N, C-alpha and C positions, 0 to 999 in steps of 0.2 A: 378134601378128605384123604386121609392116609391110614395105613393099616400097619399095626405092630403086633406081632405074635398072634395074628388072626383077629385082633380087635380093631374095629374101625373107629377113628377119631375124626371129628369136625376140624375144619381149618387146615392150615398148612404146617408142615413140619419146619421147625427152626433148626438150623445147623448148631451143633454144640459149640459153645464159646471156647476158643483156643487162643493161646499165646503165640504170636508170630514174631515178636521181637521183645527183648528185655535188656535193660541197662541198669546196673546199680547206680544210685545217686547218693550224694552225701546225706548223712543223718538217718541212715536206714530207710531210705525210700527206693522204690523201684519205678522206673519209667517202663511202661508196657504198651506194645502194640498188639491189638487183638485181630482175629480173622475177620472181624466186622469192618476193619479199616480205622477204627477208633483208637486214640491213644489216651492213656490215663497215667496218673501217678498214684502209687499206693504207698501209704506210710506204714511201715512194718513194725515201728517201735512199740506200739500197744501189745503186739503178739510176742514180743521177745522174752517175757517172763513166763510164757507157757513152756512146760517141760519139752514139748516136741520142737520148739523153735529156739531154745536157749543156746544151742551151738552157734546160732547166727549172730550172737552178741559179739563174737569175734569178727571184726570187720573184713579180715582176709577171707573167712568162710562166706560171709555175706556177699562179698563182691565176687565170689566164684559162682554166682548164679548162672544157669543156663537153661535151655528149653530141651525137653525130651518129649517127643510126641505131643506137642501143644501144651505142655505143663511146665511151669517153672520148678526147677529142682536145684538141690545143693548136695554136697557130700556123696557123689556117685549115686544119686537117686535115693539116698536115705532120708532126706528131708524134701517135702513137696508141699504145694498149696494148690487148691482147686482154682482153675482159671475163672470159674464162675463167681467164686468168692472175691477174687481180685477185681473182676469186672464190676460187680455190684457195690463194692466198697472203695473202688478207686475214684479219684477226682479227674474230671476231664482236663486234658492238658491245654495250656496256652502256648503261644509260640515260643516262649523262652525255654521250654523242655522238648520242643519238637526236633528230635534227632533223626536224621535219615538213616 
């Protein structure tokens, strides 16, 4: 059991999913390491036509990805994407992408 804001919940709390490592890959993909220890690859191409992510069509901008407080960000924090979304929609990595 755990308590949040005075309300008791059954079960155990799960830590928030955070990014602990990120590398841009060719063809608008991201290699991601999560605080769970898992690594995944996320294909960003389907999101590039969204107005929020259009600046990432510039490969220099896309390749400028970095981590800020467990979140992947670009353009000095003007663009970000939720770690949970990346986790839920990423594909588990096989050894060819496993970068230390």
